[in-house]
C-alpha positions in Angstrom: 191.7 79.2 21.0 192.7 77.7 24.3 190.2 77.0 27.1 189.9 79.7 29.8 192.0 79.4 33.0 190.4 78.1 36.2 188.0 80.6 37.8 187.8 82.8 34.7 184.7 84.9 33.9 183.9 85.1 30.2 181.1 87.2 28.8 179.8 87.6 25.3 182.6 85.6 23.6 182.1 83.5 20.4 183.6 80.0 20.7 182.0 78.7 17.5 183.7 75.6 16.1 186.3 75.6 18.8 188.0 72.3 19.4 188.4 71.6 23.2 188.5 67.8 22.9 189.4 66.3 26.3 189.9 69.8 28.0 189.2 70.4 31.6 187.3 73.5 32.9 187.4 74.3 36.6 185.2 77.0 38.1 184.8 78.9 34.8 181.7 81.1 34.2 180.5 81.7 30.7 177.7 84.3 30.2 175.9 84.8 26.9 178.6 83.0 25.0 178.2 81.0 21.8 179.5 77.5 21.2 177.9 76.8 17.7 179.2 73.5 16.3 182.0 73.3 18.9 183.9 70.1 19.4 183.7 69.5 23.2 184.0 65.7 23.1 185.4 64.2 26.4 185.3 67.7 28.0 185.3 67.7 31.8 183.7 70.6 33.7 183.8 71.1 37.5 181.6 73.7 39.2 181.4 75.8 36.0 178.5 78.0 35.0 177.1 78.5 31.5 174.4 81.2 31.6 172.2 82.1 28.6 174.7 80.4 26.3 174.0 79.1 22.8 175.3 75.6 22.1 173.7 74.9 18.7 175.1 71.8 17.1 177.7 71.3 19.9 179.3 67.9 20.2 179.6 66.8 23.8 179.9 63.1 23.4 181.6 61.4 26.3 181.8 64.7 28.3 181.5 64.8 32.1 180.0 67.6 34.1 180.4 67.7 37.9 178.4 70.3 39.8 178.1 72.5 36.7 175.1 74.7 35.9 173.7 75.3 32.5 171.1 78.1 33.1 168.7 79.1 30.3 171.0 77.7 27.6 170.0 76.5 24.2 171.2 73.0 23.0 169.6 73.0 19.5 170.6 69.8 17.7 173.3 69.2 20.3 174.9 65.8 20.5 175.1 64.7 24.1 175.4 60.9 23.8 177.3 59.2 26.5 177.4 62.4 28.5 177.5 62.4 32.3 175.7 65.0 34.4 176.5 64.7 38.2 174.8 67.2 40.5 174.2 69.6 37.7 171.5 72.4 37.2 170.0 72.6 33.8 167.2 74.9 34.8 165.4 76.8 32.0 167.5 75.3 29.2 166.0 74.1 25.9 166.9 71.0 24.0 165.2 71.1 20.6 166.4 68.3 18.4 169.1 67.3 20.9 170.4 63.8 21.2 170.4 62.9 25.0 170.8 59.2 25.1 172.6 57.2 26.2 173.2 59.6 29.1 174.0 59.3 32.8 172.4 61.9 35.1 172.4 61.8 38.9 171.1 64.4 41.3 170.3 66.9 38.6 167.7 69.8 38.4 165.9 69.9 35.1 163.2 72.4 36.3 161.7 74.7 33.7 163.6 72.9 30.9 162.0 72.4 27.5 162.5 68.7 26.5 159.7 68.6 23.9 159.9 65.6 21.7 163.3 64.5 23.1 164.1 60.8 23.3 164.7 60.0 27.0 163.7 56.4 26.8 165.1 53.8 29.2 167.2 56.4 31.1 167.5 56.4 34.9 166.1 59.9 35.9 165.0 58.8 39.3 165.0 61.3 42.2 165.7 64.3 39.9 163.8 67.5 39.6 161.6 68.1 36.6 159.4 70.8 38.2 157.4 72.7 35.5 159.5 71.0 32.8 158.0 70.7 29.3 158.0 67.0 28.4 155.4 67.3 25.7 155.7 64.5 23.2 158.9 63.2 24.9 159.8 59.6 24.6 159.9 58.3 28.2 159.3 54.6 27.4 161.0 52.4 30.0 162.3 55.5 31.8 162.8 55.4 35.6 161.2 58.5 37.1 160.8 57.0 40.5 160.7 59.6 43.3 161.3 62.4 40.8 159.8 65.9 41.2 157.3 66.2 38.4 155.1 68.9 40.0 153.4 70.9 37.2 155.4 69.1 34.5 153.7 69.1 31.1 153.4 65.5 29.8 150.9 66.0 26.9 151.4 63.3 24.3 154.5 61.8 26.1 155.2 58.2 25.4 155.3 56.5 28.8 154.8 52.7 28.2 156.9 50.8 30.7 157.9 54.0 32.7 158.2 53.9 36.4 156.5 56.8 38.2 156.3 55.3 41.6 157.0 57.7 44.4 157.2 60.7 42.1 155.7 64.0 43.1 153.0 64.8 40.6 151.1 67.8 41.9 149.0 69.5 39.2 150.0 67.1 36.6 147.2 66.7 34.0 146.5 63.0 34.2 144.2 63.2 31.2 146.8 64.4 28.8 148.8 61.2 28.3 148.5 57.4 27.9 149.2 55.3 31.0 149.1 51.8 29.5 151.9 49.7 31.2 153.0 52.6 33.4 154.0 51.7 37.0 152.1 53.9 39.5 151.9 53.9 43.3 148.5 53.9 45.1 148.3 57.7 45.5 149.0 58.3 41.8 146.4 55.7 40.9 143.9 57.6 43.0 144.9 60.9 41.3 144.4 59.3 37.9 141.0 57.8 38.8 139.8 61.2 40.1 141.1 63.0 37.0 138.9 60.7 35.0 135.8 61.3 37.0 135.9 58.3 39.4 134.7 58.7 43.0 137.4 57.2 45.2 136.3 56.5 48.8 138.7 55.4 51.5 
């Protein structure tokens, strides 16, 4: 099955086990499509939309996504190593058992995503949006989250040793739900942490 033409709108199609190695997709919209075990290595997407799609077991190694949106998609056991996301929206998507490193992501929106237990260690995720993302038990050791939007993100049990949170927005983050040993904080975050643990901070 050949890839859709530029600007195409595809709904409800089954692309299971399709092989689009090295293909280029430009302005294509996929709605409620399935890509189970598809081979999409080295795929390039530009300004595409994947909405409520299922990508279970998909292979996306070496792929590049430029201004593409993955909205409320499922990436169960997906292999995304060496993938590049540039200016992408991944809002509401779920990544159970997915491999997401090494990965390059810049200017992306991960709000409302489920990244529970995912290994994101040592990645540069600075200045990106993780508003209300579920990062429970995620491995964030050595990860750069500087100036990221972490408002209302769930970080229970996350591994954060060596992570950089300086400048990140952390409104309504539960500072008592994760270990902060060796985490880099700015002064405002240190005050939030102290107050969350019952300290009286007077300026």
